[in-house]
N, C-alpha and C positions, 0 to 999 in steps of 0.2 A: 285808368282802366286796367284792371287785372288781366293776366293772361287768360284765365278762365272766361272772363267777360268778352275778351277778344274772340275766342273760339265760339262762344255762344252767338255773338254778333255775326260772325262769318256764316255760321250755320243758319241763323234766322234769315239773313239777307240773301244768301246764295244757295242754300241747301247744303247738306253735309258733304256730299260727293264733289259737287262743282266747287264749293268753297275751298276744299282741300286742294283741288287742282289749281285754283287761282293762287292760293297761298304758296304753293310749292313751285309753280311754273311762271307766273306773271312777273316780269322784271319791272320794278318800280323806279323810274328815272328820278323821281323826287327823293328817293332814299339811296343815293349813291349807286343806282343801277343794280340793285340786288332784289331778290324775291322777298316776299313778306317773311317767309321762314328764315331766310338768311339774316334779315334785319333783326328779327327777334333774337336769333342766336348771338348777334353782335351786341345785343343789349339796348337796341333802340326801343324806347318805350312803346308798349302795345298801342296806346292811343295814337301816337304818331304813325305807326304802321297802319292802323285801321283807317286813319284819315287819308293817307297816301293811297291805300287800296281802293277806297270808295271813290276817290277823285279819278283814279286811273280807269275805272270801269263805268264812270258817269252815273253813279247812284245819286239821285236827287238829294240836295242838301238837307231837306226836311227829314231824311232818314239817317243822317250822319251821327246824331247825338242821342244819347240815352239808350241805344241798343246794347244788348249784351247784359243788361242788368237783370238780375233775377226778379221774378214776380214778387210783389210784397206779400208777406205772410198774412194770412187772415186770422 
């Protein structure tokens, strides 16, 4: 997962404003008790951050994978 895909997934799942709040404020115990933003700055892969985030806020597993990908070109 690229960083741009991470941000698209956050926006698609939580909305842009609430997604940014989660990324900047929610501490993820699964990732050394840092926020998603801090984890990304530390170099933790975006996919790992995404998975920790969706687990922390109880997003159904059916929506964990494939999000953030751009629509196929027609």
